[in-house]
The first five atom37 places (N, CA, C, CB, O) and aatype in JSON, in Angstrom:
{
  "aatype": [12, 16, 1, 9, 10, 1, 2, 0, 10, 5, 16, 14, 3, 7, 16, 19, 10, 6, 15, 11, 16, 1, 8, 3, 18, 19, 6, 18, 6, 3, 0, 2, 7, 17, 19, 18, 19, 19, 3, 7, 7, 10, 3, 18, 9, 1, 1, 16, 19, 2, 11, 2, 0, 14, 0, 11, 3, 10, 15, 10, 16, 6, 0, 3, 14, 8, 13, 13, 10, 1, 3, 18, 19, 16, 17, 7, 16, 18, 7, 9, 15, 7, 3, 5, 14, 10, 13, 18, 9, 16, 9, 0, 2, 12, 15, 3, 7, 8, 10, 5, 0, 19, 10, 3, 16, 5, 11, 2, 12, 18, 14, 5, 19, 1, 3, 10, 12, 11, 0, 6, 9, 19, 18, 1, 6, 1, 6, 11, 10, 6, 12, 3, 15, 10, 10],
  "atom_mask": [
    [1, 1, 1, 1, 1],
    [1, 1, 1, 1, 1],
    [1, 1, 1, 1, 1],
    [1, 1, 1, 1, 1],
    [1, 1, 1, 1, 1],
    [1, 1, 1, 1, 1],
    [1, 1, 1, 1, 1],
    [1, 1, 1, 1, 1],
    [1, 1, 1, 1, 1],
    [1, 1, 1, 1, 1],
    [1, 1, 1, 1, 1],
    [1, 1, 1, 1, 1],
    [1, 1, 1, 1, 1],
    [1, 1, 1, 0, 1],
    [1, 1, 1, 1, 1],
    [1, 1, 1, 1, 1],
    [1, 1, 1, 1, 1],
    [1, 1, 1, 1, 1],
    [1, 1, 1, 1, 1],
    [1, 1, 1, 1, 1],
    [1, 1, 1, 1, 1],
    [1, 1, 1, 1, 1],
    [1, 1, 1, 1, 1],
    [1, 1, 1, 1, 1],
    [1, 1, 1, 1, 1],
    [1, 1, 1, 1, 1],
    [1, 1, 1, 1, 1],
    [1, 1, 1, 1, 1],
    [1, 1, 1, 1, 1],
    [1, 1, 1, 1, 1],
    [1, 1, 1, 1, 1],
    [1, 1, 1, 1, 1],
    [1, 1, 1, 0, 1],
    [1, 1, 1, 1, 1],
    [1, 1, 1, 1, 1],
    [1, 1, 1, 1, 1],
    [1, 1, 1, 1, 1],
    [1, 1, 1, 1, 1],
    [1, 1, 1, 1, 1],
    [1, 1, 1, 0, 1],
    [1, 1, 1, 0, 1],
    [1, 1, 1, 1, 1],
    [1, 1, 1, 1, 1],
    [1, 1, 1, 1, 1],
    [1, 1, 1, 1, 1],
    [1, 1, 1, 1, 1],
    [1, 1, 1, 1, 1],
    [1, 1, 1, 1, 1],
    [1, 1, 1, 1, 1],
    [1, 1, 1, 1, 1],
    [1, 1, 1, 1, 1],
    [1, 1, 1, 1, 1],
    [1, 1, 1, 1, 1],
    [1, 1, 1, 1, 1],
    [1, 1, 1, 1, 1],
    [1, 1, 1, 1, 1],
    [1, 1, 1, 1, 1],
    [1, 1, 1, 1, 1],
    [1, 1, 1, 1, 1],
    [1, 1, 1, 1, 1],
    [1, 1, 1, 1, 1],
    [1, 1, 1, 1, 1],
    [1, 1, 1, 1, 1],
    [1, 1, 1, 1, 1],
    [1, 1, 1, 1, 1],
    [1, 1, 1, 1, 1],
    [1, 1, 1, 1, 1],
    [1, 1, 1, 1, 1],
    [1, 1, 1, 1, 1],
    [1, 1, 1, 1, 1],
    [1, 1, 1, 1, 1],
    [1, 1, 1, 1, 1],
    [1, 1, 1, 1, 1],
    [1, 1, 1, 1, 1],
    [1, 1, 1, 1, 1],
    [1, 1, 1, 0, 1],
    [1, 1, 1, 1, 1],
    [1, 1, 1, 1, 1],
    [1, 1, 1, 0, 1],
    [1, 1, 1, 1, 1],
    [1, 1, 1, 1, 1],
    [1, 1, 1, 0, 1],
    [1, 1, 1, 1, 1],
    [1, 1, 1, 1, 1],
    [1, 1, 1, 1, 1],
    [1, 1, 1, 1, 1],
    [1, 1, 1, 1, 1],
    [1, 1, 1, 1, 1],
    [1, 1, 1, 1, 1],
    [1, 1, 1, 1, 1],
    [1, 1, 1, 1, 1],
    [1, 1, 1, 1, 1],
    [1, 1, 1, 1, 1],
    [1, 1, 1, 1, 1],
    [1, 1, 1, 1, 1],
    [1, 1, 1, 1, 1],
    [1, 1, 1, 0, 1],
    [1, 1, 1, 1, 1],
    [1, 1, 1, 1, 1],
    [1, 1, 1, 1, 1],
    [1, 1, 1, 1, 1],
    [1, 1, 1, 1, 1],
    [1, 1, 1, 1, 1],
    [1, 1, 1, 1, 1],
    [1, 1, 1, 1, 1],
    [1, 1, 1, 1, 1],
    [1, 1, 1, 1, 1],
    [1, 1, 1, 1, 1],
    [1, 1, 1, 1, 1],
    [1, 1, 1, 1, 1],
    [1, 1, 1, 1, 1],
    [1, 1, 1, 1, 1],
    [1, 1, 1, 1, 1],
    [1, 1, 1, 1, 1],
    [1, 1, 1, 1, 1],
    [1, 1, 1, 1, 1],
    [1, 1, 1, 1, 1],
    [1, 1, 1, 1, 1],
    [1, 1, 1, 1, 1],
    [1, 1, 1, 1, 1],
    [1, 1, 1, 1, 1],
    [1, 1, 1, 1, 1],
    [1, 1, 1, 1, 1],
    [1, 1, 1, 1, 1],
    [1, 1, 1, 1, 1],
    [1, 1, 1, 1, 1],
    [1, 1, 1, 1, 1],
    [1, 1, 1, 1, 1],
    [1, 1, 1, 1, 1],
    [1, 1, 1, 1, 1],
    [1, 1, 1, 1, 1],
    [1, 1, 1, 1, 1],
    [1, 1, 1, 1, 1],
    [1, 1, 1, 1, 1],
    [1, 1, 1, 1, 1]
  ],
  "atom_positions": [
    [[4.35, 25.53, 9.14], [4.34, 25.46, 7.49], [4.53, 23.71, 7.34], [5.91, 26.54, 6.61], [4.98, 22.87, 8.11]],
    [[3.92, 23.64, 5.87], [3.59, 22.41, 5.21], [5.38, 21.94, 4.84], [2.36, 22.73, 3.66], [6.15, 22.72, 4.29]],
    [[5.68, 20.82, 5.2], [7.06, 20.35, 4.75], [7.15, 19.58, 3.45], [7.64, 19.47, 5.78], [6.29, 18.71, 3.33]],
    [[8.05, 19.72, 2.41], [8.09, 19.12, 1.17], [8.78, 17.6, 1.2], [8.86, 20.09, 0.24], [9.9, 17.33, 1.64]],
    [[7.84, 16.7, 0.63], [8.0, 15.18, 0.13], [8.57, 15.12, -1.13], [6.69, 14.39, 0.03], [9.55, 14.39, -1.26]],
    [[8.12, 15.78, -2.16], [8.67, 15.61, -3.39], [8.9, 16.83, -4.09], [7.92, 14.8, -4.13], [8.01, 17.68, -4.17]],
    [[10.09, 17.0, -4.63], [10.24, 18.4, -5.06], [10.6, 18.05, -7.02], [11.81, 19.29, -3.93], [11.68, 17.81, -7.57]],
    [[9.44, 18.16, -7.52], [9.64, 17.58, -9.0], [8.66, 18.5, -9.82], [9.21, 15.79, -9.18], [7.72, 19.17, -9.38]],
    [[9.07, 18.39, -11.03], [8.26, 18.9, -12.03], [8.31, 18.25, -13.53], [8.61, 20.28, -12.08], [9.29, 17.58, -13.86]],
    [[7.39, 18.43, -14.29], [7.36, 17.68, -15.7], [7.28, 18.67, -16.81], [6.1, 16.68, -15.84], [6.36, 19.46, -16.98]],
    [[8.64, 18.49, -17.77], [8.64, 19.61, -18.72], [7.44, 19.28, -19.9], [10.24, 19.75, -19.39], [6.69, 18.31, -19.95]],
    [[7.52, 20.36, -20.76], [6.37, 19.84, -21.65], [6.44, 18.87, -22.83], [5.83, 20.9, -22.19], [5.51, 18.66, -23.62]],
    [[8.04, 18.12, -22.87], [8.13, 17.3, -23.7], [8.15, 15.84, -22.86], [9.28, 17.68, -24.56], [8.75, 14.87, -23.32]],
    [[7.46, 15.78, -21.68], [7.23, 14.91, -20.7], [8.35, 14.4, -19.55], [0.0, 0.0, 0.0], [8.06, 13.6, -18.65]],
    [[9.48, 14.89, -19.7], [10.44, 14.48, -18.85], [10.44, 15.02, -17.47], [11.59, 14.72, -19.41], [10.46, 16.22, -17.2]],
    [[10.4, 14.09, -16.66], [10.41, 14.42, -15.34], [11.55, 15.02, -14.28], [10.06, 13.42, -14.94], [12.25, 14.18, -13.72]],
    [[11.74, 16.33, -14.02], [13.22, 16.4, -13.1], [12.79, 16.46, -11.67], [14.25, 17.87, -13.42], [11.67, 16.72, -11.25]],
    [[13.81, 16.19, -11.03], [13.55, 15.98, -9.34], [14.88, 16.44, -8.65], [13.23, 14.21, -8.86], [16.02, 16.27, -9.07]],
    [[14.51, 17.05, -7.53], [15.7, 17.4, -6.87], [15.53, 16.69, -5.77], [15.96, 18.81, -6.64], [14.44, 16.8, -5.21]],
    [[16.34, 15.99, -5.29], [16.27, 15.07, -4.27], [16.47, 15.54, -3.0], [17.09, 14.13, -4.46], [15.73, 15.18, -2.09]],
    [[17.71, 16.58, -2.77], [18.66, 16.91, -1.57], [18.73, 18.47, -1.78], [20.29, 16.08, -1.63], [18.58, 19.01, -2.88]],
    [[18.97, 19.09, -0.71], [19.57, 20.65, -0.76], [20.78, 20.71, -1.85], [20.24, 21.16, 0.89], [21.74, 19.94, -1.82]],
    [[20.6, 21.64, -2.7], [21.46, 21.86, -3.49], [21.42, 20.94, -5.01], [22.59, 21.7, -2.65], [22.11, 21.11, -6.02]],
    [[20.45, 20.02, -4.78], [20.4, 19.02, -6.03], [20.24, 19.88, -7.33], [19.09, 17.91, -5.92], [19.11, 19.88, -7.83]],
    [[21.04, 20.46, -7.81], [20.61, 21.27, -8.81], [19.89, 20.17, -10.08], [22.0, 22.22, -9.31], [20.56, 19.15, -10.25]],
    [[19.15, 20.23, -10.58], [18.68, 19.11, -11.71], [18.51, 20.43, -12.9], [16.87, 17.97, -11.23], [17.91, 21.47, -12.64]],
    [[19.17, 20.13, -14.24], [18.89, 20.93, -15.38], [18.64, 20.08, -16.59], [20.0, 21.88, -15.62], [19.16, 18.99, -16.83]],
    [[17.65, 20.84, -17.41], [17.42, 19.89, -18.48], [17.01, 20.72, -19.74], [16.29, 18.82, -18.06], [16.17, 21.61, -19.55]],
    [[17.45, 20.57, -20.9], [17.08, 21.23, -22.27], [15.63, 20.53, -22.7], [18.37, 20.92, -23.53], [15.63, 19.31, -22.85]],
    [[14.68, 21.1, -22.84], [13.58, 20.22, -23.39], [13.35, 20.45, -25.0], [12.16, 20.55, -22.56], [13.95, 21.29, -25.69]],
    [[12.44, 19.61, -25.41], [12.58, 19.35, -26.55], [12.03, 20.52, -27.36], [12.06, 18.13, -26.78], [12.08, 20.53, -28.59]],
    [[11.42, 21.65, -26.51], [11.16, 22.85, -27.03], [12.31, 23.84, -27.39], [10.34, 23.39, -26.2], [12.24, 24.84, -28.1]],
    [[13.5, 23.26, -26.62], [14.67, 24.35, -26.66], [15.08, 25.0, -25.26], [0.0, 0.0, 0.0], [16.26, 25.22, -24.97]],
    [[14.02, 25.26, -24.45], [13.76, 25.82, -23.43], [14.66, 25.21, -22.19], [12.36, 25.74, -23.32], [14.71, 23.98, -22.17]],
    [[15.23, 25.77, -21.36], [16.05, 25.16, -20.06], [15.16, 25.26, -19.15], [17.39, 25.86, -19.54], [14.52, 26.3, -19.0]],
    [[14.96, 24.08, -18.34], [14.0, 24.0, -17.24], [14.85, 23.49, -16.18], [12.73, 23.1, -17.52], [15.51, 22.47, -16.39]],
    [[14.9, 24.11, -15.0], [15.9, 23.56, -13.75], [14.95, 23.72, -12.29], [17.55, 24.69, -13.63], [14.34, 24.73, -11.94]],
    [[15.05, 22.49, -11.64], [14.55, 22.42, -10.47], [15.64, 22.42, -9.15], [13.73, 21.25, -10.56], [16.63, 21.75, -9.43]],
    [[15.68, 22.82, -8.25], [16.59, 22.59, -7.36], [16.12, 22.98, -5.9], [17.76, 23.26, -7.79], [15.19, 23.78, -5.74]],
    [[16.76, 22.41, -4.89], [16.51, 22.36, -3.35], [15.77, 21.3, -2.44], [0.0, 0.0, 0.0], [15.31, 21.4, -1.31]],
    [[15.84, 20.12, -3.43], [15.42, 19.09, -2.64], [13.73, 19.04, -1.62], [0.0, 0.0, 0.0], [12.58, 19.21, -2.02]],
    [[14.21, 18.78, -0.41], [13.05, 18.99, 0.46], [13.24, 19.99, 1.38], [12.68, 17.85, 1.14], [12.59, 19.83, 2.41]],
    [[13.91, 20.91, 1.32], [14.25, 21.88, 1.98], [13.81, 23.61, 1.26], [15.75, 21.51, 2.15], [13.64, 24.69, 1.83]],
    [[13.76, 23.3, 0.07], [13.1, 24.73, -0.5], [13.0, 24.09, -1.87], [14.13, 26.39, -0.42], [13.68, 23.2, -2.39]],
    [[11.74, 24.94, -2.39], [11.78, 24.69, -4.22], [11.93, 25.88, -4.73], [10.37, 24.07, -5.03], [11.26, 26.87, -4.47]],
    [[13.12, 25.77, -5.72], [13.47, 26.84, -6.61], [13.19, 26.16, -8.04], [15.07, 27.38, -6.38], [13.11, 24.94, -8.19]],
    [[13.06, 27.01, -8.98], [12.6, 26.88, -10.3], [12.91, 27.73, -11.12], [11.46, 26.81, -10.41], [13.0, 28.93, -10.88]],
    [[13.19, 26.97, -12.66], [13.46, 28.03, -13.89], [12.59, 27.32, -14.74], [15.12, 28.24, -14.57], [12.78, 26.13, -14.98]],
    [[11.52, 28.02, -15.27], [10.75, 27.57, -16.11], [10.49, 28.57, -17.36], [9.63, 27.21, -15.38], [11.0, 29.68, -17.17]],
    [[9.91, 28.45, -18.43], [9.31, 29.38, -19.45], [7.78, 29.53, -19.47], [9.71, 28.94, -20.79], [7.0, 28.74, -20.01]],
    [[7.5, 30.49, -18.92], [6.11, 31.35, -19.01], [5.17, 30.75, -20.33], [6.53, 33.19, -19.3], [3.96, 30.5, -20.32]],
    [[5.88, 30.65, -21.17], [5.17, 30.41, -22.56], [5.13, 28.77, -22.92], [6.06, 31.27, -23.84], [4.33, 28.29, -23.74]],
    [[5.9, 28.16, -22.35], [5.84, 26.63, -22.37], [5.94, 26.0, -20.78], [7.19, 26.06, -23.35], [6.91, 25.32, -20.45]],
    [[4.94, 26.27, -19.94], [4.88, 25.93, -18.67], [5.16, 24.57, -18.57], [3.71, 26.26, -18.11], [4.9, 23.8, -19.5]],
    [[5.83, 24.07, -17.19], [6.14, 22.71, -16.75], [5.04, 22.86, -15.71], [7.78, 22.33, -16.21], [4.58, 23.84, -15.12]],
    [[4.68, 21.16, -15.68], [3.54, 20.98, -14.57], [4.12, 20.33, -13.08], [2.31, 19.85, -15.25], [4.83, 19.35, -12.87]],
    [[3.59, 21.18, -12.27], [4.22, 20.82, -10.97], [3.9, 19.61, -10.32], [3.97, 21.75, -10.07], [2.74, 19.28, -10.11]],
    [[4.95, 18.88, -9.97], [4.73, 17.62, -9.95], [5.14, 17.37, -7.94], [5.86, 16.79, -11.35], [5.08, 16.29, -7.35]],
    [[5.41, 18.34, -7.5], [5.76, 18.16, -5.84], [4.56, 18.11, -4.89], [6.65, 19.45, -5.28], [3.43, 18.59, -4.94]],
    [[5.16, 17.39, -4.04], [4.29, 16.85, -2.8], [4.8, 17.43, -1.48], [4.35, 15.19, -2.68], [6.0, 17.52, -1.23]],
    [[3.74, 17.85, -0.56], [3.91, 17.85, 0.77], [3.09, 17.37, 1.53], [4.07, 18.83, 1.17], [2.02, 16.96, 1.08]],
    [[3.4, 17.31, 2.88], [2.47, 16.62, 4.08], [0.81, 16.78, 3.75], [2.83, 17.47, 5.7], [0.02, 15.92, 4.14]],
    [[0.44, 17.78, 3.13], [-1.12, 18.03, 3.06], [-1.37, 16.97, 2.04], [-1.69, 19.66, 2.56], [-2.32, 16.31, 2.48]],
    [[-1.03, 16.54, 1.04], [-0.99, 15.31, 0.32], [-1.52, 14.29, 1.02], [0.24, 14.95, -0.06], [-0.87, 13.95, 2.01]],
    [[-2.56, 13.68, 0.8], [-2.99, 12.09, 1.35], [-1.86, 11.25, 0.81], [-4.63, 11.4, 0.7], [-1.24, 11.16, -0.25]],
    [[-1.87, 10.5, 2.41], [-0.83, 9.53, 2.4], [-0.92, 8.39, 1.31], [-0.79, 8.93, 3.73], [0.12, 7.8, 1.0]],
    [[-1.97, 8.09, 0.8], [-2.22, 7.04, -0.29], [-1.79, 7.25, -1.52], [-3.48, 6.8, -0.49], [-1.89, 6.34, -2.35]],
    [[-1.26, 8.41, -1.83], [-0.82, 9.25, -2.68], [0.63, 9.57, -2.44], [-1.64, 10.34, -2.65], [1.35, 9.33, -3.42]],
    [[1.17, 10.0, -1.49], [2.56, 10.1, -1.34], [3.34, 8.78, -1.16], [2.81, 10.94, -0.25], [4.41, 8.6, -1.75]],
    [[2.84, 7.94, -0.41], [3.35, 6.71, -0.73], [3.56, 6.04, -2.17], [2.62, 5.97, -0.09], [4.07, 4.92, -2.04]],
    [[3.35, 6.34, -3.42], [3.59, 5.89, -4.45], [4.32, 6.87, -5.33], [2.53, 5.42, -4.88], [4.3, 6.73, -6.55]],
    [[5.03, 7.96, -4.67], [5.55, 8.97, -5.53], [6.86, 9.29, -4.57], [4.4, 10.31, -5.85], [7.91, 9.48, -5.17]],
    [[6.87, 9.37, -3.15], [8.04, 9.57, -2.48], [8.87, 8.18, -2.37], [7.69, 10.18, -1.12], [8.59, 7.0, -2.15]],
    [[9.96, 8.88, -2.62], [11.04, 7.32, -2.88], [12.32, 7.49, -1.79], [11.92, 7.22, -4.89], [12.55, 8.46, -1.07]],
    [[13.02, 6.29, -1.93], [14.02, 6.34, -0.94], [15.24, 5.74, -1.76], [13.62, 5.51, 0.44], [15.14, 4.79, -2.54]],
    [[16.59, 6.54, -1.43], [17.67, 5.85, -2.4], [18.1, 4.56, -1.43], [0.0, 0.0, 0.0], [18.01, 4.59, -0.2]],
    [[18.54, 3.49, -2.14], [18.99, 2.24, -1.7], [19.98, 1.9, -2.6], [17.96, 1.23, -1.59], [19.81, 2.05, -3.81]],
    [[21.31, 1.3, -1.98], [22.37, 0.11, -2.49], [21.87, -0.7, -2.56], [23.43, -0.32, -1.91], [22.17, -1.21, -3.64]],
    [[20.78, -1.62, -1.76], [20.31, -2.97, -1.87], [20.74, -3.72, -0.48], [0.0, 0.0, 0.0], [21.61, -3.36, 0.32]],
    [[20.23, -4.41, -0.42], [20.3, -4.89, 1.09], [21.74, -5.44, 1.46], [19.17, -6.13, 1.35], [22.03, -5.48, 2.65]],
    [[22.5, -5.8, 0.69], [24.14, -5.82, 1.22], [24.69, -4.53, 0.61], [25.17, -7.28, 0.62], [25.76, -4.75, 0.04]],
    [[24.37, -3.49, 0.55], [24.9, -2.58, 0.14], [25.71, -2.46, -1.04], [0.0, 0.0, 0.0], [26.5, -1.52, -1.15]],
    [[25.57, -3.35, -1.96], [26.72, -3.49, -3.02], [26.07, -3.33, -4.64], [27.49, -5.13, -2.81], [26.48, -3.82, -5.69]],
    [[24.98, -2.5, -4.39], [24.19, -2.44, -5.89], [24.43, -0.85, -5.81], [22.21, -3.1, -6.05], [24.42, -0.05, -4.87]],
    [[24.71, -0.7, -7.62], [24.28, 0.87, -7.7], [22.94, 1.53, -7.07], [24.16, 1.19, -9.14], [21.86, 0.96, -7.17]],
    [[23.1, 2.74, -6.43], [22.07, 3.29, -6.15], [20.84, 3.26, -6.95], [22.41, 4.29, -5.96], [20.87, 3.22, -8.18]],
    [[19.76, 3.3, -6.25], [18.69, 3.0, -7.0], [17.4, 3.62, -6.09], [18.68, 1.37, -7.3], [17.43, 3.44, -4.88]],
    [[16.38, 4.27, -6.64], [15.14, 4.73, -5.63], [13.85, 3.85, -6.15], [14.74, 6.6, -5.77], [13.46, 3.45, -7.25]],
    [[13.42, 3.74, -4.79], [12.26, 3.0, -4.6], [11.14, 3.73, -3.95], [12.57, 1.88, -3.88], [11.45, 4.66, -3.21]],
    [[9.95, 3.46, -4.09], [8.9, 4.04, -3.53], [8.47, 3.66, -2.11], [7.94, 3.85, -4.34], [8.51, 2.59, -1.52]],
    [[8.08, 4.78, -1.77], [7.74, 4.15, -0.05], [6.69, 2.89, -0.05], [6.86, 5.53, 1.07], [6.76, 1.98, 0.79]],
    [[5.83, 2.93, -0.96], [4.95, 1.76, -1.28], [5.8, 0.28, -1.69], [4.0, 2.26, -2.58], [5.39, -0.81, -1.27]],
    [[6.71, 0.37, -2.35], [7.56, -0.74, -2.73], [8.26, -1.25, -1.53], [8.56, -0.35, -3.8], [8.39, -2.48, -1.53]],
    [[8.74, -0.63, -0.52], [9.71, -1.09, 0.24], [9.21, -2.39, 1.28], [10.23, 0.15, 0.98], [8.13, -2.46, 1.87]],
    [[9.98, -3.08, 1.3], [9.24, -4.28, 2.23], [9.13, -3.82, 3.54], [10.04, -5.72, 2.32], [9.82, -2.87, 3.92]],
    [[8.12, -4.52, 4.47], [8.12, -3.95, 5.92], [9.63, -4.02, 6.87], [6.93, -4.86, 6.74], [9.94, -3.3, 7.82]],
    [[10.36, -5.06, 6.28], [11.61, -5.2, 6.99], [12.56, -4.01, 6.38], [0.0, 0.0, 0.0], [13.47, -3.57, 7.08]],
    [[12.34, -3.52, 5.09], [13.27, -2.31, 4.73], [12.87, -0.92, 5.45], [13.2, -2.08, 3.09], [13.57, 0.06, 5.69]],
    [[11.61, -1.17, 5.69], [11.25, 0.32, 6.14], [11.61, 0.58, 7.48], [9.75, 0.65, 6.03], [12.04, 1.62, 7.98]],
    [[11.3, -0.83, 8.12], [11.89, -0.7, 9.95], [13.46, -0.66, 9.76], [11.43, -2.4, 11.2], [14.02, 0.0, 10.63]],
    [[14.39, -1.28, 8.7], [15.67, -1.01, 9.17], [15.92, 0.53, 8.7], [16.75, -2.11, 8.57], [16.64, 1.26, 9.38]],
    [[15.54, 0.82, 7.98], [15.96, 2.54, 7.5], [15.6, 3.23, 8.85], [14.84, 3.37, 5.96], [16.43, 3.9, 9.47]],
    [[14.13, 2.99, 9.34], [14.03, 3.58, 10.59], [14.87, 3.36, 11.43], [13.06, 3.37, 11.13], [15.26, 4.38, 12.01]],
    [[15.55, 1.98, 11.91], [16.68, 1.8, 12.76], [17.77, 2.1, 12.67], [16.88, 0.93, 12.97], [18.54, 1.94, 13.62]],
    [[18.2, 2.69, 11.39], [19.59, 2.7, 11.24], [19.84, 4.11, 10.78], [20.11, 1.59, 10.27], [20.91, 4.66, 11.06]],
    [[18.77, 4.83, 9.97], [19.16, 5.97, 9.32], [18.76, 7.36, 10.4], [18.35, 5.97, 7.78], [17.59, 7.66, 10.62]],
    [[19.66, 7.93, 10.87], [19.5, 8.64, 11.93], [19.42, 10.13, 11.2], [20.69, 8.36, 13.03], [18.77, 11.02, 11.74]],
    [[20.03, 10.33, 10.06], [20.21, 11.56, 9.45], [19.22, 11.96, 8.11], [21.66, 11.54, 9.07], [19.58, 12.53, 7.08]],
    [[17.77, 11.45, 8.48], [17.19, 11.69, 7.3], [16.28, 12.58, 7.26], [16.74, 10.73, 6.84], [15.83, 12.74, 8.39]],
    [[15.81, 13.2, 6.56], [14.71, 14.26, 6.42], [13.56, 13.72, 7.48], [14.09, 14.38, 4.72], [13.02, 12.62, 7.36]],
    [[13.31, 14.55, 8.41], [12.14, 14.26, 9.36], [10.88, 13.93, 8.76], [11.87, 15.37, 10.22], [10.09, 13.15, 9.28]],
    [[10.67, 14.53, 7.65], [9.28, 14.07, 6.9], [8.98, 13.11, 6.3], [8.91, 14.68, 6.1], [7.86, 12.67, 6.05]],
    [[10.49, 12.54, 5.88], [10.51, 11.07, 5.21], [10.35, 10.24, 6.18], [11.77, 10.62, 4.46], [9.61, 9.29, 5.92]],
    [[10.93, 10.32, 7.52], [10.77, 9.5, 8.77], [9.39, 9.49, 9.1], [11.58, 10.03, 9.95], [9.0, 8.39, 9.48]],
    [[8.49, 10.45, 9.08], [7.11, 10.14, 9.41], [6.29, 9.9, 8.41], [6.54, 11.06, 10.08], [5.1, 9.68, 8.63]],
    [[6.87, 9.9, 7.03], [6.11, 9.26, 6.3], [6.22, 7.91, 6.25], [6.18, 9.68, 5.28], [5.28, 7.23, 5.84]],
    [[7.35, 7.4, 6.66], [7.44, 5.72, 6.67], [7.1, 5.54, 7.83], [8.81, 4.94, 6.4], [6.7, 4.38, 7.94]],
    [[7.04, 6.26, 9.04], [6.23, 5.63, 10.17], [4.76, 5.51, 9.95], [6.41, 6.41, 11.41], [4.05, 4.56, 10.27]],
    [[4.44, 6.53, 9.39], [2.58, 6.59, 8.71], [2.64, 5.39, 7.85], [2.0, 8.22, 7.49], [1.53, 4.88, 7.99]],
    [[3.27, 4.73, 7.1], [3.47, 3.78, 6.17], [2.97, 2.63, 6.84], [4.84, 3.67, 5.69], [1.96, 1.98, 6.6]],
    [[3.84, 2.47, 7.73], [3.7, 1.18, 8.78], [2.5, 0.93, 9.18], [4.43, 1.28, 10.04], [1.96, -0.17, 9.09]],
    [[1.83, 2.27, 9.82], [0.67, 2.16, 10.55], [-0.53, 2.01, 9.25], [0.52, 3.57, 11.65], [-1.56, 1.35, 9.41]],
    [[-0.25, 2.62, 8.19], [-1.04, 2.48, 7.14], [-1.26, 0.98, 6.6], [-0.48, 3.33, 6.16], [-2.34, 0.57, 6.18]],
    [[-0.02, 0.17, 6.65], [-0.39, -1.24, 6.31], [-0.81, -2.31, 7.51], [0.82, -1.79, 5.58], [-1.33, -3.42, 7.39]],
    [[-0.38, -1.57, 8.76], [-1.57, -2.18, 9.69], [-2.88, -2.46, 9.58], [-1.73, -1.57, 10.55], [-3.58, -3.45, 9.78]],
    [[-3.04, -1.32, 9.19], [-4.71, -0.59, 9.0], [-5.26, -1.75, 7.98], [-4.78, 1.38, 8.07], [-6.13, -2.56, 8.3]],
    [[-4.73, -1.69, 6.93], [-4.83, -2.26, 5.75], [-4.99, -3.93, 6.09], [-3.53, -1.81, 4.85], [-5.82, -4.7, 5.62]],
    [[-4.19, -4.12, 6.81], [-4.21, -5.81, 7.2], [-5.25, -5.95, 8.1], [-2.8, -6.48, 7.95], [-5.95, -6.95, 7.95]],
    [[-5.52, -5.18, 9.02], [-6.78, -5.39, 9.76], [-7.76, -5.33, 9.36], [-6.98, -4.81, 10.57], [-8.72, -5.87, 9.91]],
    [[-7.86, -4.52, 8.04], [-9.29, -4.49, 7.38], [-9.25, -5.66, 6.62], [-9.66, -3.19, 6.44], [-10.24, -6.36, 6.83]],
    [[-8.52, -6.1, 5.87], [-8.62, -7.44, 4.93], [-9.12, -8.53, 5.91], [-7.04, -7.95, 4.2], [-10.06, -9.29, 5.68]],
    [[-8.22, -8.47, 7.26], [-8.68, -9.41, 8.09], [-9.93, -9.61, 8.65], [-8.06, -9.39, 8.89], [-10.3, -10.7, 9.07]],
    [[-10.67, -8.45, 8.69], [-12.19, -8.42, 9.1], [-13.07, -8.62, 7.97], [-12.6, -7.1, 9.74], [-14.29, -8.59, 8.13]],
    [[-12.48, -8.85, 6.73], [-13.5, -9.1, 5.6], [-13.51, -10.53, 5.52], [-13.15, -8.43, 4.15], [-14.45, -11.03, 4.9]],
    [[-12.55, -11.39, 6.08], [-12.26, -12.86, 5.76], [-13.47, -13.58, 7.0], [-10.25, -13.33, 6.06], [-13.59, -14.8, 7.11]]
  ]
}
């Protein structure tokens, strides 16, 4: 079974709803008056949408290409000292040190996110080798 890496949808008015963790129920009343729901985080996908005004599915799985996943899958962080408000950063925008620190210290993360971070390190190493070979 292909694991989920992003559970999100875009409502007709352009609002993006994303469920980040199991039971992270996100609800939004669209400009059209209909309520849209996304739930399940990376464990399952549950939606409530309007068939007459469908939402756009923005969900991603391991089957999607890495170069695409890295720009949309996010990691929540409190900053380098842990004293900032929670914010989300894409895997592509994490520094090498941040990626390695997460892999070294976060033992209870989703396995598919861990695998994506490891793949990002390999992706960057390959990019660097390709750039070096062009010089």
